[in-house]
C-alpha positions as CSV (number, residue, x, y, z in Angstrom):
1,M,67.9,-55.6,-33.9
2,H,65.8,-58.7,-33.0
3,T,63.1,-60.1,-35.2
4,S,60.5,-59.7,-32.6
5,Q,61.3,-56.0,-32.2
6,I,61.0,-55.5,-36.0
7,I,57.6,-57.2,-35.9
8,V,56.4,-54.9,-33.1
9,E,57.6,-51.8,-34.8
10,L,56.0,-52.8,-38.1
11,T,52.8,-53.6,-36.3
12,V,52.8,-50.1,-34.7
13,L,53.5,-48.5,-38.1
14,V,50.6,-50.4,-39.8
15,L,48.2,-49.5,-36.9
16,A,49.3,-45.9,-37.0
17,I,48.6,-45.8,-40.8
18,F,45.0,-47.2,-40.3
19,V,44.2,-44.9,-37.4
20,G,45.6,-41.8,-39.3
21,F,43.5,-42.7,-42.3
22,E,40.4,-43.1,-40.2
23,V,40.9,-39.8,-38.4
24,I,41.6,-37.8,-41.5
25,S,38.7,-39.3,-43.5
26,K,36.3,-38.1,-40.8
27,V,37.5,-34.4,-41.1
28,P,34.9,-32.1,-42.8
29,T,36.0,-30.6,-46.1
30,M,36.0,-27.0,-44.6
31,L,38.6,-28.0,-42.0
32,H,40.8,-30.2,-44.2
33,T,43.1,-27.4,-45.5
34,P,43.7,-25.7,-42.1
35,L,44.3,-29.1,-40.4
36,M,46.8,-30.3,-43.1
37,S,48.7,-27.0,-43.2
38,G,49.0,-27.0,-39.4
39,T,50.2,-30.6,-39.3
40,N,52.7,-29.9,-42.1
41,A,54.1,-27.0,-40.2
42,I,54.4,-29.2,-37.0
43,H,56.3,-31.6,-39.2
44,G,59.3,-29.4,-38.5
45,I,59.7,-31.5,-35.3
46,V,60.4,-34.5,-37.5
47,L,62.8,-32.5,-39.5
48,V,64.8,-31.5,-36.4
49,G,64.8,-35.2,-35.3
50,A,66.1,-36.3,-38.7
51,I,68.8,-33.7,-38.6
52,V,69.9,-34.9,-35.1
53,V,69.9,-38.6,-36.2
54,A,71.9,-37.7,-39.3
55,G,74.5,-35.8,-37.3
56,L,75.1,-38.6,-34.7
57,P,78.6,-40.0,-35.0
58,H,79.3,-43.7,-35.8
59,Q,76.1,-44.3,-37.8
60,S,75.9,-47.0,-40.5
61,T,75.5,-45.8,-44.1
62,W,71.9,-46.9,-44.5
63,I,70.9,-44.9,-41.4
64,R,72.5,-41.8,-42.8
65,I,70.7,-42.4,-46.1
66,V,67.3,-42.8,-44.4
67,A,68.0,-39.7,-42.3
68,L,68.9,-37.7,-45.4
69,A,65.7,-38.8,-47.1
70,A,63.8,-37.8,-43.9
71,V,65.4,-34.4,-43.9
72,A,64.5,-33.9,-47.6
73,L,60.9,-35.1,-47.3
74,G,60.4,-33.2,-44.0
75,T,61.7,-30.0,-45.6
76,M,59.3,-30.3,-48.5
77,N,56.5,-31.0,-46.1
78,V,57.2,-28.0,-44.0
79,V,57.5,-25.7,-46.9
80,G,54.4,-27.1,-48.5
81,G,52.5,-26.6,-45.3
82,F,53.4,-22.9,-45.2
83,V,52.6,-22.5,-48.9
84,V,49.1,-24.0,-48.4
85,T,48.6,-21.8,-45.3
86,D,49.5,-18.7,-47.2
87,R,47.3,-19.6,-50.1
88,M,44.4,-20.4,-47.7
89,L,44.9,-17.1,-45.9
90,G,45.0,-15.3,-49.2
91,M,41.3,-16.2,-49.7
92,F,40.5,-13.9,-46.7
93,R,42.5,-10.9,-47.7
94,R,40.8,-7.8,-49.0
95,R,41.3,-7.1,-52.6
96,A,42.7,-3.7,-53.6
97,P,40.0,-1.6,-55.2
98,V,40.3,-1.1,-59.0
99,R,41.3,2.4,-59.7
100,D,40.0,4.2,-62.8
101,S,43.0,5.8,-64.4
102,G,40.8,7.9,-66.6
103,P,40.9,8.0,-70.4
104,V,43.6,6.3,-72.3
105,K,46.1,8.8,-73.6
106,G,46.4,8.9,-77.4
107,V,42.9,7.7,-78.1
108,R,39.7,9.7,-78.4
109,G,36.7,7.5,-79.1
110,N,37.6,5.3,-82.0
111,R,40.0,7.9,-83.5
112,E,43.7,8.4,-82.6
113,V,44.7,11.8,-81.3
114,S,47.6,13.8,-82.7
115,P,50.6,13.6,-80.3
116,T,51.4,17.3,-80.9
117,N,47.9,18.7,-80.4
118,P,45.4,16.4,-78.5
119,E,42.5,18.5,-79.7
120,V,43.0,17.8,-83.4
121,P,42.6,14.2,-84.6
122,D,45.1,12.7,-87.0
123,E,44.0,12.6,-90.6
124,P,43.2,9.1,-91.8
125,E,45.5,7.9,-94.5
């Protein structure tokens, strides 16, 4: 790899970081979670690319290490995206109505009820 090619790639990386920061900082708060969960799910494309690069024959060791790190980080990002999406969608689910199970068995008012005859309270000791 030539020095000029490395400088061009680093320049593109730095510019992409600045543009990404500016775009994300302009997103309203209400749209941040859906946007991030969607982009994390789309990160699966990067995961597939990292798997392809890791599986190519005749790669140097450092490329395999970087590809393995990309697979690990991409997997965490995809799973995190789906977890965030599920949590976000959970806010819109209807909650199950609370069912009244009736009186608690074994208790009448503040007195315990005899287990043999529920009509007769136990004698206090």
